[in-house]
C-alpha positions as CSV (number, residue, x, y, z in Angstrom):
1,X,-7.3,37.7,-8.7
2,X,-4.5,35.3,-9.3
3,X,-2.7,36.5,-12.4
4,X,-3.3,39.9,-14.1
5,X,-2.1,38.5,-17.5
6,X,-5.2,36.3,-17.5
7,X,-7.6,39.2,-17.2
8,X,-8.4,42.3,-19.3
9,X,-10.9,45.1,-19.5
10,X,-12.9,46.1,-22.5
11,X,-13.9,49.6,-23.6
12,X,-16.8,49.6,-21.1
13,X,-14.5,48.7,-18.2
14,X,-15.9,45.2,-17.7
15,X,-13.5,42.6,-16.5
16,X,-12.9,39.5,-18.7
17,X,-10.9,36.3,-18.5
18,X,-8.9,35.9,-21.7
19,X,-10.0,33.1,-24.1
20,X,-7.9,30.0,-24.0
21,X,-6.9,27.6,-26.7
22,X,-8.5,24.1,-26.7
23,X,-6.7,20.9,-27.5
24,X,-8.2,20.7,-31.0
25,X,-6.9,24.2,-31.8
26,X,-10.1,26.2,-31.5
27,X,-10.4,29.1,-29.1
28,X,-12.8,29.6,-26.2
29,X,-14.6,33.0,-25.9
30,X,-13.4,35.4,-23.2
31,X,-15.7,35.2,-20.1
32,X,-17.0,38.2,-18.3
33,X,-16.4,38.1,-14.5
34,X,-17.2,40.4,-11.5
35,X,-14.7,42.4,-9.7
36,X,-13.0,40.3,-7.0
37,X,-13.5,37.1,-8.9
38,X,-11.4,34.2,-7.5
39,X,-11.0,31.1,-9.8
40,X,-12.5,27.9,-8.4
41,X,-9.0,26.2,-8.1
42,X,-7.8,29.0,-5.9
43,X,-10.7,29.0,-3.5
44,X,-9.6,27.3,-0.2
45,X,-11.5,24.1,0.6
46,X,-14.1,24.4,3.3
47,X,-13.3,22.8,6.6
48,X,-15.9,22.3,9.3
49,X,-15.2,23.3,12.9
50,X,-14.9,19.7,13.9
51,X,-12.3,19.0,11.2
52,X,-10.4,22.2,12.1
53,X,-10.4,21.1,15.8
54,X,-9.2,17.5,14.9
55,X,-6.4,18.9,12.8
56,X,-5.3,21.4,15.5
57,X,-5.1,18.9,18.3
58,X,-1.7,17.2,18.9
59,X,-1.1,13.7,17.6
60,X,0.5,12.6,20.8
61,X,-0.5,12.5,24.5
62,X,-0.1,15.9,26.2
63,X,2.8,15.8,28.7
64,X,4.8,13.2,26.8
65,X,8.5,13.9,26.8
66,X,9.9,15.6,23.7
67,X,12.2,12.6,22.9
68,X,9.3,10.2,23.2
69,X,7.2,12.5,20.9
70,X,10.0,12.4,18.2
71,X,10.2,8.6,18.5
72,X,6.4,8.2,18.3
73,X,6.2,10.5,15.2
74,X,9.1,8.6,13.5
75,X,7.4,5.2,14.1
76,X,4.1,6.5,12.7
77,X,5.8,7.9,9.6
78,X,7.6,4.6,9.1
79,X,4.3,2.7,9.4
80,X,2.6,5.1,6.9
81,X,5.5,4.7,4.4
82,X,5.5,0.9,4.8
83,X,1.7,0.7,4.3
84,X,1.9,2.8,1.1
85,X,4.9,1.1,-0.4
86,X,4.8,-1.8,-2.8
87,X,6.6,-4.9,-1.4
88,X,9.9,-5.5,-3.2
89,X,10.0,-2.1,-4.9
90,X,13.0,0.0,-4.3
91,X,12.2,3.5,-3.0
92,X,15.7,4.8,-4.0
93,X,14.5,5.8,-7.5
94,X,16.5,3.0,-9.2
95,X,19.8,4.4,-8.2
96,X,22.0,2.3,-6.0
97,X,20.7,-0.4,-3.6
98,X,17.8,-0.1,-1.2
99,X,18.4,0.5,2.5
100,X,17.3,-3.1,3.2
101,X,20.0,-4.7,1.0
102,X,22.6,-2.2,2.4
103,X,21.7,-3.4,6.0
104,X,22.0,-7.0,5.0
105,X,25.5,-6.5,3.7
106,X,26.5,-4.9,7.0
107,X,25.5,-8.1,8.9
108,X,28.3,-10.6,8.5
109,X,26.4,-13.4,10.2
110,X,24.0,-15.3,8.0
111,X,20.3,-14.6,8.6
112,X,18.6,-17.4,10.4
113,X,15.3,-18.5,9.2
114,X,13.0,-19.6,12.0
115,X,11.6,-23.0,11.4
116,X,8.1,-22.8,10.3
117,X,5.7,-24.7,12.6
118,X,3.7,-27.1,10.5
119,X,0.3,-25.7,9.9
120,X,-2.4,-28.3,10.4
121,X,-6.1,-28.0,10.7
122,X,-5.7,-28.1,14.5
123,X,-3.4,-25.1,14.8
124,X,-4.9,-23.2,11.9
125,X,-8.3,-23.1,13.5
126,X,-10.2,-25.2,16.1
127,X,-11.6,-28.6,15.1
128,X,-15.0,-27.2,15.9
129,X,-14.4,-24.4,13.5
130,X,-13.4,-26.7,10.7
131,X,-16.5,-28.9,11.3
132,X,-18.7,-25.8,11.1
133,X,-17.4,-24.6,7.8
134,X,-19.9,-24.5,4.9
135,X,-19.1,-26.3,1.7
136,X,-18.6,-22.9,0.0
137,X,-16.1,-21.8,2.6
138,X,-14.2,-25.2,2.2
139,X,-14.2,-24.6,-1.6
140,X,-12.8,-21.1,-1.1
141,X,-10.1,-22.3,1.2
142,X,-9.2,-25.1,-1.2
143,X,-9.0,-22.7,-4.1
144,X,-6.7,-20.3,-2.1
145,X,-4.5,-23.2,-0.9
146,X,-4.1,-24.5,-4.5
147,X,-3.1,-20.9,-5.6
148,X,-0.5,-20.9,-2.8
149,X,0.8,-24.3,-3.9
150,X,1.0,-23.1,-7.5
151,X,3.0,-20.0,-6.4
152,X,5.3,-22.2,-4.3
153,X,5.9,-24.5,-7.3
154,X,6.7,-21.5,-9.6
155,X,9.1,-20.2,-7.0
156,X,10.8,-23.6,-6.8
157,X,11.2,-23.7,-10.6
158,X,12.7,-20.2,-10.6
159,X,15.2,-21.2,-7.9
160,X,16.1,-24.5,-9.7
161,X,16.5,-22.7,-13.1
162,X,18.8,-20.1,-11.6
163,X,16.5,-17.1,-12.1
164,X,16.8,-16.5,-8.3
165,X,20.3,-17.1,-7.1
166,X,19.8,-16.4,-3.4
167,X,16.2,-16.5,-2.1
168,X,15.4,-14.0,0.6
169,X,13.9,-14.9,3.9
170,X,10.3,-14.5,2.8
171,X,10.9,-16.7,-0.3
172,X,12.6,-19.3,2.0
173,X,9.6,-19.3,4.3
174,X,7.3,-19.7,1.4
175,X,9.3,-22.7,0.1
176,X,9.4,-24.3,3.5
177,X,5.6,-24.0,3.9
178,X,4.9,-26.4,1.0
179,X,4.4,-29.5,3.1
180,X,2.0,-27.5,5.4
181,X,0.0,-26.3,2.4
182,X,-0.2,-29.9,1.0
183,X,-1.4,-31.1,4.4
184,X,-4.1,-28.5,4.6
185,X,-5.2,-29.3,1.0
186,X,-5.5,-32.9,2.1
187,X,-7.6,-32.0,5.2
188,X,-9.9,-29.7,3.4
189,X,-10.3,-32.2,0.5
190,X,-11.4,-34.8,3.0
191,X,-13.9,-32.4,4.5
192,X,-15.3,-31.5,1.1
193,X,-16.0,-35.2,0.3
194,X,-17.8,-35.8,3.6
């Protein structure tokens, strides 16, 4: 039994769980329970033998050096945190600056943005792939490309208006990809007409 204050015995010696108050102010009746009763929320979850075995086996290859095991665990934890985090959201709880911005300040050399290779129909997918696309797939690609173009134009407006003083590397990549998106829109529009 979890907490003796929740239970009481009546004159006959039967064990009861005390009545509790509902949200609307009314009271639930006391419930009679058997000796040794364990509330549902305190019952441990059932694990099959297979799940127990899977949880007990090590998450690294047997015989791996302890230093390598620590590195492997660290990279897995970092990957798990990165996959669960929301891009652009500071994990410091709103206090101070994020680790990313702190690292950027330490680097005195400006960050170089690699030139974005123009994306054309040829290097996006093979010519044979483009020719084999159905009209619905072409419509979907056009719709997605137009959404991208709209986002790029919004970002340009925010930069021009001064809402974004210094665009980060991802924003710069997005801005530099405008010509590529326009070229792809032209390519898929031609395919749609044919």
